KEBA-329567 format. One line per 3 residues: number of its first residue (from 1); for each residue x, y, z of N, C-alpha, C. Coordinates in steps of 0.05 Angstrom, whole numbers, plus 5000, padded with zeros to 4 digits. Layout:
NUM) X Y Z X Y Z X Y Z | ... .
***
This chain:
1) 7426 4628 4900 7393 4625 4909 7389 4654 4930 | 7372 4661 4931 7368 4677 4946 7333 4677 4953 | 7338 4671 4989 7311 4673 5001 7304 4694 5017 .
4) 7280 4697 5013 7275 4723 5033 7238 4707 5039 | 7257 4715 5078 7244 4708 5095 7221 4734 5112 | 7202 4726 5116 7183 4736 5136 7181 4729 5169 .
7) 7187 4742 5181 7170 4738 5207 7149 4754 5214 | 7128 4760 5219 7113 4773 5229 7110 4769 5267 | 7115 4795 5278 7114 4790 5308 7092 4810 5322 .
10) 7083 4802 5351 7068 4825 5366 7081 4808 5387 | 7092 4820 5413 7096 4819 5440 7108 4780 5431 | 7123 4784 5415 7138 4756 5416 7154 4740 5432 .
13) 7171 4763 5460 7191 4757 5464 7197 4727 5481 | 7178 4707 5486 7185 4682 5492 7194 4662 5471 | 7200 4667 5448 7202 4649 5426 7227 4661 5407 .
16) 7220 4691 5405 7226 4704 5380 7262 4695 5371 | 7276 4700 5391 7302 4687 5394 7307 4649 5381 | 7292 4641 5395 7291 4612 5375 7288 4617 5356 .
19) 7262 4622 5337 7260 4633 5307 7283 4647 5297 | 7288 4664 5305 7309 4681 5291 7327 4661 5283 | 7342 4653 5315 7359 4633 5308 7367 4610 5288 .
22) 7337 4596 5284 7333 4580 5264 7339 4585 5236 | 7328 4614 5235 7332 4623 5204 7359 4637 5197 | 7374 4645 5219 7399 4652 5217 7422 4639 5212 .
25) 7421 4612 5226 7439 4597 5229 7440 4576 5199 | 7426 4576 5187 7419 4562 5160 7447 4566 5148 | 7454 4538 5131 7478 4537 5128 7473 4529 5093 .
28) 7492 4539 5076 7488 4529 5052 7498 4557 5030 | 7500 4542 5006 7515 4573 4977 7481 4581 4975 | 7467 4594 4993 7453 4623 4979 7465 4639 5008 .
31) 7442 4663 5000 7437 4682 5022 7412 4690 5027 | 7411 4703 5045 7377 4706 5066 7375 4733 5074 | 7345 4748 5056 7340 4778 5064 7319 4765 5087 .
34) 7326 4771 5118 7306 4766 5147 7298 4788 5136 | 7263 4794 5138 7266 4813 5152 7239 4805 5176 | 7233 4821 5201 7214 4808 5217 7198 4835 5223 .
37) 7170 4832 5222 7155 4853 5214 7136 4854 5248 | 7146 4874 5265 7124 4881 5282 7102 4894 5287 | 7084 4892 5296 7053 4903 5298 7054 4921 5322 .
40) 7079 4934 5337 7067 4947 5349 7068 4933 5385 | 7104 4914 5379 7106 4906 5412 7100 4917 5436 | 7097 4911 5454 7100 4926 5483 7108 4915 5505 .
43) 7126 4886 5492 7143 4873 5513 7179 4876 5495 | 7194 4866 5506 7219 4864 5501 7229 4861 5479 | 7207 4849 5463 7213 4844 5428 7231 4860 5415 .
46) 7217 4896 5415 7237 4905 5407 7271 4910 5405 | 7268 4909 5431 7301 4908 5449 7316 4888 5432 | 7301 4852 5432 7308 4835 5426 7316 4833 5396 .
49) 7302 4850 5374 7312 4854 5352 7329 4874 5346 | 7335 4884 5365 7358 4913 5352 7380 4898 5369 | 7381 4877 5386 7411 4867 5390 7415 4846 5369 .
52) 7394 4828 5362 7399 4810 5331 7413 4824 5317 | 7399 4853 5311 7411 4864 5286 7436 4874 5290 | 7444 4879 5317 7472 4887 5315 7495 4862 5314 .
55) 7489 4842 5337 7499 4819 5330 7508 4808 5308 | 7489 4814 5286 7487 4802 5262 7508 4814 5246 | 7509 4839 5252 7523 4870 5237 7557 4855 5239 .
58) 7557 4842 5267 7583 4837 5272 7599 4820 5274 | 7598 4802 5295 7608 4786 5292 7597 4751 5297 | 7580 4753 5292 7559 4730 5292 7566 4709 5268 .
61) 7571 4687 5266 7579 4671 5256 7556 4655 5234 | 7562 4669 5203 7541 4662 5176 7546 4648 5173 | 7534 4617 5160 7544 4599 5155 7528 4596 5119 .
64) 7515 4622 5118 7508 4622 5083 7531 4641 5066 | 7520 4643 5048 7530 4665 5032 7527 4693 5038 | 7508 4699 5056 7506 4727 5067 7466 4735 5082 .
67) 7469 4747 5097 7443 4747 5117 7438 4778 5127 | 7426 4784 5110 7413 4811 5110 7391 4819 5130 | 7386 4826 5147 7375 4825 5175 7369 4861 5181 .
70) 7330 4860 5182 7314 4881 5182 7298 4879 5203 | 7288 4900 5214 7260 4895 5223 7239 4929 5231 | 7229 4925 5228 7204 4952 5220 7184 4943 5248 .
73) 7176 4964 5265 7148 4958 5280 7132 4985 5275 | 7106 4979 5265 7091 4998 5254 7064 4986 5261 | 7042 5002 5255 7014 4982 5261 6999 4973 5248 .
76) 6983 4955 5245 6979 4937 5217 6947 4932 5220 | 6941 4911 5198 6916 4902 5204 6914 4874 5211 | 6930 4863 5219 6935 4828 5227 6956 4824 5217 .
79) 6957 4791 5222 6981 4768 5215 6982 4774 5182 | 6966 4773 5176 6969 4773 5142 6977 4798 5132 | 6973 4816 5136 6972 4841 5131 7000 4851 5131 .
82) 7014 4840 5157 7041 4840 5169 7058 4829 5152 | 7054 4795 5143 7066 4783 5128 7072 4792 5092 | 7047 4814 5082 7050 4831 5060 7072 4858 5062 .
85) 7070 4865 5085 7082 4891 5083 7116 4881 5092 | 7119 4852 5108 7152 4845 5106 7163 4828 5081 | 7144 4826 5069 7150 4816 5036 7151 4844 5015 .
88) 7132 4857 5019 7141 4884 5008 7169 4904 5014 | 7177 4889 5035 7196 4906 5044 7225 4887 5041 | 7221 4866 5029 7249 4853 5021 7265 4851 4993 .
91) 7246 4865 4974 7253 4860 4941 7250 4833 4931 | 7273 4828 4906 7269 4805 4894 7288 4783 4906 | 7282 4757 4903 7287 4743 4913 7274 4710 4891 .
94) 7290 4695 4904 7288 4674 4880 7274 4641 4889 | 7259 4643 4924 7243 4639 4936 7235 4646 4968 | 7205 4637 4973 7198 4652 4994 7188 4648 5016 .
97) 7185 4650 5034 7170 4631 5058 7164 4657 5080 | 7147 4646 5103 7148 4662 5129 7134 4645 5154 | 7152 4654 5175 7157 4633 5193 7142 4649 5219 .
100) 7128 4642 5236 7114 4664 5246 7141 4659 5275 | 7131 4679 5296 7137 4682 5322 7161 4658 5333 | 7137 4640 5339 7132 4619 5355 7145 4592 5341 .
103) 7149 4591 5315 7154 4569 5305 7183 4565 5297 | 7199 4551 5280 7222 4552 5266 7229 4537 5246 | 7243 4539 5232 7259 4526 5211 7275 4499 5221 .
106) 7275 4477 5213 7303 4462 5220 7321 4466 5205 | 7336 4455 5209 7376 4464 5208 7380 4437 5182 | 7382 4454 5158 7386 4448 5126 7362 4449 5116 .
109) 7342 4466 5120 7317 4466 5111 7322 4485 5082 | 7344 4507 5088 7338 4523 5060 7358 4511 5043 | 7377 4498 5053 7402 4480 5028 7382 4459 5015 .
112) 7357 4446 5031 7338 4424 5019 7325 4444 4999 | 7319 4460 5009 7289 4481 4987 7309 4488 4969 | 7334 4494 4965 7352 4501 4944 7353 4492 4936 .
115) 7364 4467 4934 7375 4445 4915 7357 4441 4901 | 7329 4430 4907 7302 4426 4903 7295 4443 4879 | 7300 4466 4882 7281 4489 4864 7303 4487 4846 .
118) 7332 4486 4847 7354 4482 4820 7347 4469 4807 | 7340 4436 4822 7347 4417 4802 7307 4409 4786 | 7297 4433 4799 7264 4423 4795 7255 4443 4780 .
121) 7268 4461 4769 7261 4488 4750 7226 4488 4742 | 7209 4466 4745 7181 4459 4744 7166 4466 4762 | 7177 4463 4779 7172 4457 4816 7163 4495 4820 .
124) 7142 4500 4835 7128 4527 4841 7135 4529 4879 | 7117 4512 4877 7115 4509 4914 7127 4480 4930 | 7128 4477 4951 7141 4463 4958 7135 4454 5001 .
127) 7130 4433 5008 7127 4435 5038 7137 4403 5042 | 7147 4409 5072 7160 4392 5083 7141 4366 5103 | 7152 4345 5107 7135 4334 5131 7124 4346 5151 .
130) 7096 4349 5154 7093 4366 5179 7103 4350 5203 | 7113 4374 5225 7120 4363 5245 7112 4387 5270 | 7110 4378 5284 7087 4402 5312 7112 4389 5340 .
133) 7119 4413 5346 7145 4416 5382 7117 4426 5399 | 7120 4420 5415 7109 4436 5446 7120 4462 5458 | 7101 4472 5470 7114 4501 5483 7142 4501 5498 .
136) 7155 4481 5500 7187 4472 5505 7198 4471 5487 | 7195 4470 5466 7208 4454 5444 7210 4419 5434 | 7203 4409 5455 7196 4378 5445 7194 4369 5419 .
139) 7196 4349 5406 7183 4342 5383 7165 4319 5398 | 7126 4329 5390 7113 4318 5388 7104 4294 5377 | 7105 4305 5350 7100 4294 5330 7109 4295 5304 .
142) 7117 4278 5279 7126 4286 5258 7110 4267 5232 | 7102 4276 5218 7073 4270 5198 7093 4244 5182 | 7078 4226 5174 7090 4208 5149 7078 4227 5121 .
145) 7093 4224 5096 7087 4242 5076 7051 4235 5074 | 7047 4264 5072 7014 4273 5066 7006 4277 5041 | 6983 4263 5028 6976 4268 5000 6960 4295 5001 .
148) 6975 4315 4991 6962 4341 4983 6950 4340 4953 | 6940 4335 4942 6933 4328 4916 6927 4358 4901 | 6933 4371 4883 6930 4391 4870 6895 4402 4878 .
151) 6880 4387 4856 6852 4396 4856 6838 4391 4886 | 6856 4383 4905 6836 4369 4935 6843 4398 4943 | 6872 4410 4944 6877 4435 4952 6865 4457 4949 .
154) 6858 4460 4918 6842 4473 4899 6805 4474 4909 | 6806 4465 4917 6784 4461 4926 6774 4462 4952 | 6787 4465 4977 6792 4475 5002 6786 4450 5020 .
157) 6794 4431 5015 6783 4405 5032 6802 4410 5059 | 6832 4422 5064 6847 4412 5080 6847 4436 5110 | 6811 4435 5115 6815 4449 5139 6806 4430 5164 .
160) 6809 4415 5172 6804 4392 5195 6779 4384 5190 | 6761 4380 5175 6740 4367 5177 6730 4358 5147 | 6743 4368 5129 6733 4345 5099 6766 4328 5094 .
163) 6776 4340 5107 6810 4323 5106 6825 4328 5127 | 6830 4311 5143 6840 4314 5174 6869 4332 5170 | 6891 4330 5142 6918 4334 5148 6911 4368 5143 .
166) 6932 4392 5153 6928 4411 5145 6955 4417 5131 | 6952 4435 5110 6981 4438 5104 6992 4460 5120 | 7016 4443 5130 7044 4463 5154 7049 4494 5134 .
169) 7042 4515 5144 7052 4537 5135 7084 4540 5134 | 7092 4528 5162 7116 4526 5171 7128 4505 5162 | 7147 4511 5136 7162 4495 5120 7154 4488 5098 .
172) 7140 4516 5088 7123 4512 5061 7136 4541 5044 | 7151 4530 5024 7160 4549 5005 7159 4550 4977 | 7152 4575 4962 7146 4581 4938 7160 4603 4926 .
175) 7167 4601 4895 7177 4623 4871 7161 4644 4881 | 7170 4668 4868 7162 4703 4876 7139 4702 4860 | 7143 4683 4836 7124 4688 4808 7097 4680 4822 .
178) 7095 4662 4830 7075 4647 4840 7063 4665 4869 | 7081 4674 4879 7063 4695 4896 7063 4721 4883 | 7074 4729 4858 7058 4751 4850 7036 4749 4827 .
181) 7037 4728 4824 7016 4715 4796 6984 4720 4819 | 6986 4708 4844 6959 4711 4860 6955 4735 4880 | 6979 4748 4875 6971 4775 4892 6979 4768 4926 .
184) 7002 4746 4932 7002 4762 4964 6979 4742 4984 | 6978 4753 4996 6950 4743 5022 6931 4759 5012 | 6909 4751 5029 6889 4771 5025 6892 4778 5051 .
187) 6887 4798 5059 6893 4820 5085 6867 4815 5097 | 6851 4813 5090 6811 4812 5099 6818 4786 5123 | 6833 4766 5124 6833 4745 5133 6846 4751 5158 .
190) 6828 4738 5184 6847 4734 5208 6850 4718 5219 | 6847 4686 5209 6853 4660 5223 6860 4638 5198 | 6859 4652 5172 6862 4625 5149 6864 4644 5126 .
193) 6886 4660 5125 6902 4665 5100 6918 4647 5102 | 6926 4641 5095 6955 4614 5094 6926 4593 5083 | 6912 4581 5091 6887 4563 5079 6880 4583 5051 .
196) 6882 4607 5041 6856 4615 5025 6882 4615 5001 | 6911 4626 5009 6938 4633 4991 6940 4600 4977 | 6940 4582 4997 6935 4553 4980 6920 4550 4968 .
199) 6905 4556 4965 6874 4551 4944 6890 4563 4927 | 6887 4587 4928 6893 4596 4901 6924 4587 4888 | 6949 4589 4907 6975 4571 4889 6966 4548 4876 .
202) 6953 4535 4890 6936 4504 4880 6917 4508 4850 | 6914 4525 4842 6895 4533 4821 6921 4541 4797 | 6940 4541 4792 6963 4542 4780 6990 4521 4774 .
205) 6980 4511 4801 7019 4496 4809 7013 4476 4824 | 7022 4450 4824 7023 4434 4841 7040 4442 4864 | 7024 4436 4887 7053 4431 4917 7056 4408 4915 .
208) 7088 4409 4916 7103 4379 4913 7114 4376 4950 | 7102 4352 4950 7119 4339 4986 7149 4334 4989 | 7167 4345 4999 7192 4333 5005 7189 4316 5029 .
211) 7205 4297 5025 7209 4276 5045 7229 4290 5067 | 7219 4301 5074 7245 4307 5103 7227 4335 5117 | 7237 4341 5139 7226 4356 5162 7242 4389 5157 .
214) 7224 4411 5147 7234 4434 5139 7216 4459 5159 | 7203 4455 5178 7200 4480 5191 7180 4454 5215 | 7180 4473 5237 7166 4456 5258 7141 4482 5269 .
217) 7120 4468 5277 7095 4483 5287 7093 4479 5309 | 7097 4502 5332 7097 4497 5358 7064 4514 5378 | 7060 4480 5389 7033 4480 5397 7031 4498 5428 .
220) 7019 4511 5429 7016 4534 5452 6996 4542 5464 | 6986 4558 5489 6966 4565 5496 6961 4589 5488 | 6941 4603 5481 6934 4620 5469 6933 4630 5443 .
223) 6955 4614 5418 6955 4617 5392 6926 4625 5383 | 6929 4636 5363 6904 4644 5344 6890 4614 5329 | 6907 4594 5326 6904 4566 5318 6886 4557 5338 .
226) 6885 4554 5356 6869 4550 5379 6835 4547 5361 | 6827 4568 5364 6802 4573 5348 6787 4561 5330 | 6786 4541 5335 6788 4526 5310 6754 4533 5296 .
229) 6732 4535 5315 6704 4542 5303 6705 4573 5286 | 6720 4587 5294 6722 4607 5286 6741 4598 5259 | 6758 4584 5257 6779 4590 5228 6763 4579 5205 .
232) 6735 4561 5220 6714 4545 5201 6701 4566 5190 | 6681 4582 5211 6670 4604 5190 6679 4616 5183 | 6708 4628 5179 6716 4648 5166 6719 4641 5136 .
235) 6734 4604 5134 6729 4588 5114 6705 4588 5103 | 6686 4586 5106 6666 4575 5095 6654 4603 5094 | 6654 4628 5102 6654 4653 5089 6656 4655 5068 .
238) 6678 4648 5060 6692 4659 5042 6684 4641 5014 | 6673 4628 5015 6668 4605 4994 6646 4612 4986 | 6639 4612 4961 6613 4613 4952 6601 4589 4941 .
241) 6571 4583 4950 6558 4557 4948 6569 4536 4925 | 6574 4543 4906 6589 4526 4875 6615 4505 4889 | 6632 4536 4903 6657 4523 4919 6654 4503 4936 .
244) 6628 4512 4961 6627 4488 4974 6622 4460 4968 | 6610 4460 4949 6593 4435 4927 6620 4426 4918 | 6634 4433 4906 6663 4426 4891 6675 4419 4914 .
247) 6686 4429 4939 6699 4419 4967 6683 4392 4975 | 6658 4385 4978 6648 4362 4981 6651 4340 4961 | 6648 4351 4942 6659 4323 4921 6685 4315 4920 .
250) 6710 4334 4920 6735 4331 4919 6740 4316 4951 | 6727 4322 4967 6725 4312 5002 6720 4274 4993 | 6695 4273 4981 6692 4253 4973 6714 4232 4955 .
253) 6725 4248 4939 6744 4230 4922 6777 4227 4940 | 6780 4253 4963 6796 4238 4974 6793 4220 4991 | 6772 4208 5002 6774 4189 5022 6772 4166 5005 .
256) 6768 4163 4977 6771 4147 4956 6788 4137 4949 | 6816 4155 4962 6844 4152 4941 6838 4154 4918 | 6820 4176 4899 6821 4168 4876 6842 4198 4863 .
259) 6868 4200 4878 6879 4218 4869 6905 4210 4866 | 6931 4228 4854 6963 4226 4856 6966 4244 4865 | 6991 4239 4869 7010 4273 4879 7040 4275 4881 .
262) 7055 4286 4869 7075 4291 4868 7090 4295 4901 | 7116 4275 4893 7130 4284 4917 7157 4275 4908 | 7185 4290 4920 7209 4290 4922 7222 4279 4939 .
265) 7235 4261 4941 7253 4245 4958 7282 4240 4952 | 7300 4229 4968 7327 4232 4966 7335 4202 4966 | 7351 4195 4935 7339 4164 4933 7380 4169 4912 .
268) 7391 4147 4916 7416 4145 4898 7432 4172 4896 | 7429 4182 4907 7447 4204 4914 7441 4232 4902 | 7418 4235 4899 7404 4261 4884 7371 4262 4898 .
271) 7359 4276 4891 7330 4282 4901 7319 4281 4871 | 7294 4259 4885 7278 4255 4851 7251 4262 4861 | 7237 4266 4838 7215 4275 4841 7201 4243 4819 .
274) 7178 4237 4836 7150 4224 4822 7127 4226 4829 | 7110 4220 4813 7079 4211 4834 7071 4191 4844 | 7059 4197 4862 7050 4174 4877 7028 4175 4871 .
277) 7010 4150 4877 6987 4149 4877 6972 4142 4901 | 6950 4148 4915 6948 4150 4949 6935 4123 4955 | 6941 4115 4981 6938 4091 4991 6916 4081 4983 .
280) 6925 4048 4976 6899 4029 4969 6889 4017 4994 | 6892 4029 5013 6877 4023 5036 6873 4032 5056 | 6850 4048 5048 6830 4061 5065 6834 4054 5090 .
283) 6827 4033 5095 6809 4029 5127 6842 4026 5147 | 6864 4043 5137 6887 4042 5157 6889 4071 5160 | 6877 4090 5141 6869 4116 5144 6898 4132 5141 .
286) 6911 4146 5152 6929 4152 5148 6956 4139 5145 | 6952 4121 5169 6970 4103 5163 6982 4082 5143 | 6957 4083 5114 6948 4065 5091 6976 4083 5073 .
289) 6980 4110 5072 6992 4122 5055 7021 4108 5065 | 7034 4111 5083 7060 4101 5095 7063 4074 5078 | 7044 4067 5089 7040 4021 5083 7045 4024 5054 .
292) 7027 4043 5035 7030 4036 5008 7063 4053 5001 | 7069 4066 5007 7091 4083 4995 7118 4057 5000 | 7109 4046 5020 7137 4023 5028 7129 3998 5008 .
295) 7099 3993 5009 7099 3971 4991 7110 3964 4956 | 7102 4004 4949 7109 4000 4920 7151 4005 4927 | 7157 4020 4939 7185 4020 4936 7201 3986 4945 .
298) 7191 3971 4946 7198 3946 4959 7193 3926 4933 | 7169 3935 4926 7162 3919 4888 7190 3929 4878 | 7194 3965 4871 7205 3964 4854 7233 3958 4854 .
301) 7244 3955 4881 7278 3943 4893 7272 3914 4883 | 7255 3901 4887 7253 3876 4875 7257 3861 4851 | 7233 3880 4834 7230 3876 4808 7240 3897 4789 .
304) 7246 3921 4807 7263 3945 4788 7240 3958 4769 | 7217 3959 4790 7201 3972 4771 7201 3999 4784 | 7198 4009 4817 7194 4037 4819 7173 4041 4824 .
307) 7166 4072 4822 7137 4077 4824 7126 4081 4808 | 7103 4090 4805 7097 4098 4772 7098 4133 4766 | 7103 4133 4747 7106 4168 4747 7070 4175 4738 .
***
C-alpha cells in the first residue's frame, strides 16, 4: 500500500520537525509519498525542509518500504489551495491524508489504516479517536469513540454548534477515488475547507471510526481554528436555506440518538467492523456513548450476542 501525505506550511519552524518526524518514522509494510507545500516561508522553514530532504536521502533509518520526500515553496491562495497543490504533486496512491505543520501522526497510524483498508475494501474513509495536545506536546484529551453518522455529517452538524464534536482532520484518511469523485478541497474556503470536504465525502460514503489514536491536534495561540466566529460564518455562507433546514433536522435527530454509525475495533486478533447504535442515555451527554458501548460489549460477552449489525 502507498500513502500520499501532504503537509501545508507557512513559517512553521516551531513545530515542523516534530510533524515531519511523526510521518517519516511510521513503520510497516507500506510506502509513503510525503510532500510539503510551503507558501513562501520567511523563517527557517525552507532550511529545515532541505535538511530533512538530505537526511532522508542518506542515512536516516526507514522503517517502512520506502519514503519519497519532496517540498516546494511558492505562493498559494491559502491552506486548502496548498493542500490541493500538494496532492497534485504526489501522483497515484492507495490512501491519502494531510497533516498540518503543527500537528502530528501517532506511531502505528499508517500501519493501522493500511490494515483496515486492506481488510475492508468497502470502507472509503476513516478517522481515529479525536486527540488534543498542548503547545508543548503533552496530551490534553483523548475522546471516546464519537458517533459520526453519515446523514448527520452530510447535513453539516459537526461544527461545534449543532453537535459538539468535530471530525478531526488530523488522523482522517481516505481512498483517492473518493477525493477524485468530489474534486478535492474547495480552495475558496479559508477556515472550513475540511468541514466542506467531509460533507461531500459523506454524500458518497460512511465515515468509519477506528478505535485507535491516529493523529493529534495541537492547541496553540494564533492558529486559524481560534477564530470560531469567522469559521461559523463561513460555513453558514456556504449553505443554502434548504441545507440549513436539513442541518437543523439532523441535529435534532442526533440529540435524540436516532442514528447508528460504523466502528472498526480490535477484537479476537483482528480488526472487526460493526454498526453501533447511538447511546440510549442522552442524560449523560458524550459519556453516554462510551457507557452504552461497554454495556453492549458486556452483554455480548455474557450472552453471546455482541453488538447489532
